[in-house]
N, C-alpha and C positions, 0 to 999 in steps of 0.2 A: 427454528431459526433464531438468530440473536438479533437484538437491537442495542444500539448504543445507549445507555444510561448514564446520566449525570450524576456523580457522586463526589462532589467538591466540598469538603468540610468548611471552607471559608466562604462559601457561597459566590464565588467568582465565577460561576456559570461555564466555566471551562473556556472561555473567551479571553484572549490575551490581545490589549492593545499595545503600541509600540513602548509606551510606558508603563507596562504591567497592569493594563486593565484600567487606567485612570485617564482615558483619552476622550470623555464624554460618551454621549449616547452611541450604542452599536448602530452602524449602518444598517437600514431596513434590509437591503438586498443581502448583506452578509448574514444577517438575523435569518433570513428565509433559508439560505444555503445551509447554516448550521442546523437549523431545525429540521431540515430535510436529512441531513447525516444522522442526526439522532434517530429520526424514525424509519431509518433505512433498514431493510431485511437483508440478512447475508445468509450463506450456507450454513447448516447447523454444524459443520465441523469446525466452524471459525468462533473463537472466543473473543469478543471484541469490547473494548472499554474506552472512554475518553482518558486522554493523559495531558500534561502540560506541554503545550506547543513552544517552539522556540521563539524568542523574542527578537525584534529589531530585523527581521527579516522582511517585514512588511507593515503596515500601520495596524492590521488587525489579523489574528491568527488562531485556528482551532485545530486540533489534532486527536486522532484516536491511535490505539495500538491494538494489535491482534495476533493471534496465534493459530495456526491450523493444527487441530489436535485429532488424533484418532487412537482409541483404546487408552486414552490418559496420557498419551506420549505427544510432545510438541514437536510436529514435523517441519515446521517453517513459522517464522515470526516476522513481524514488520510494523511500520509506522506510516500513517497518511496524514499529511498536513495541509490543511486548507488555508490559503493566503489571499488576503484583499487588500486592494489599494484603491479607495474611492476615486482618486484622481487618475487612475490608470497608471500602467507601468510600460515604458516603451520596450523593455527588453522582452516582457511577456506578450506584448500586443493585445492588451486586455486588463481587466480590473481584477481577475481572479487567477490563481496558480496552485496547482496541486503538486506536492512534492512527497515522494515515497523513499523508504528504504525497505527492502525485502531480502531475507537471507534465509538459508537452509544449508544442511549438512549433506553432502553427497559421499556415496561409495567412491573411493579413489579411482576405480576404473573407469567410472563415469566421467570423472573430471578431466581425463585426457582427451576426450573428444575435442578436435581443433574447432569444431563449429559450434561448440556450447555457448560461447557469448553470444552469437548471432540468434541462436535458438531462444535463448532467454529474453533477448530484447524483443523477439517476435511475439513473445508470451504476453508481454505489455501491450504492444499495439494490436495484437490479435484479440486480447480482452476487450479493449475499447471498442475495436471495429465490430466484434461480434454482437455487441450490445446497441449497435448503430450510433454510437457517440461520435460526434464530431469535436475535434481539438486541434491546437496547433502548437507550433514552436516546441515539440518534444525533443528533450535531450537527457543524456544521462550516460551512466557506466555500467559495465558488468565486470565484476572481479571474482576471480577464483583464488584461493589461497589454501595451501597444504600445510599440515601439521604432523610432525613425526616425534615420536616419543622415545625418551632415553632414560637410562638409569632407573630411578624408582618407579618411573611411568612407562617402562619399556613393554610392559604388558598390553598397554592400551594399543588399539589398531590405529594406523595412520588415518587422519581425519581431512577432509577438503570441504571447504565452505564455499558456496556460491552467494554473492551480494549483487542485488540489483539496486542501483541508486539512480532516480530517475524524476524528472518534472515535467509537466505540460500544462497547457492553457486550456480549459474547458470552454466550449462554445456557450456564450451566454444566450440564455432563452428570454422569454417574456419578462419584463421588468429589468432585464440586464442580469438576471439569475441563472446561473448553471444548474443543471440537472446533477446535483451534488450526490443524491441517493443512487442514481444509476452509476456514477462514477465510482462510488464507493463498492457497489455490487461487483463492477468490472475489476476493481482491486482486489476484491475477495476471491474472484475467479482466478487472477494471477497468483494469489497466495496459495490457493489450492493446488495450482498446476506446479508450482515451484516445490510444493510438498510432496508431489507425485501422487495425488488423489485423482481418481477418476472424474471425468465431467459429471455434473450432478444430474444430467439428462439430455435428451437430444434437443436439437433446436438451436437458434444463435442466441437465446437470452438465457441459456443454461450453461454458459461457459463452454470452452473448447470449440471455437469455431472451426471451420474447415481448414485444414492445411496447417493447423497448429498441433505440434507433436509434444506429447507429455514424455517425461523421463520416468522409469520405473520407480516404484516407491522406495524410499530411503530412510536412513535413520534420522532422528531428530537431531536439532541444533546441539552441538557438544557442549557440555558445561564441566569446566575443570573442577 
């Protein structure tokens, strides 16, 4: 299994404050959540590494990006961002927020299913619930887009990409800190499900909770 490891040459520690990491000491609760993300274990199909988080979404932010890989082929990729506002955020109804983007390329015939957006959204909520994670204020979009090729690119097959953008407020536990590692593991389950990979094993903690449907395996994201 893979764990997130820090490799920032400027020694910024991967944590961004609203002013670019120059906002004083990192809040202890946020530091604990970030440390949990770094130590989290995910499925072996996932290649995970820290990345620069977006600025100005919250006073503090940390991000990882990942790809679900099988036989050297990227089947899905995404980014997970942990946001923190020590003063609390009215829209979040909490001090922490998780924001994600997950995307994968589908076979064209799969993308015609009218229930596909609802199914994809259920993968996110199902992944969280399968690991017993409490959360609130979930919102997001599921987008599918098709590409058709002409002229010098006419030999390429039509491609359809599914994209899930979502955010949710994790329940805060002891010391006001959410179980960030478990949320990352659930997000990894979502990434593998979007990639068309089978559940890693039986039971609620191994992804693929009851009632959650997987799509057949598909090609990896298209690269022009």
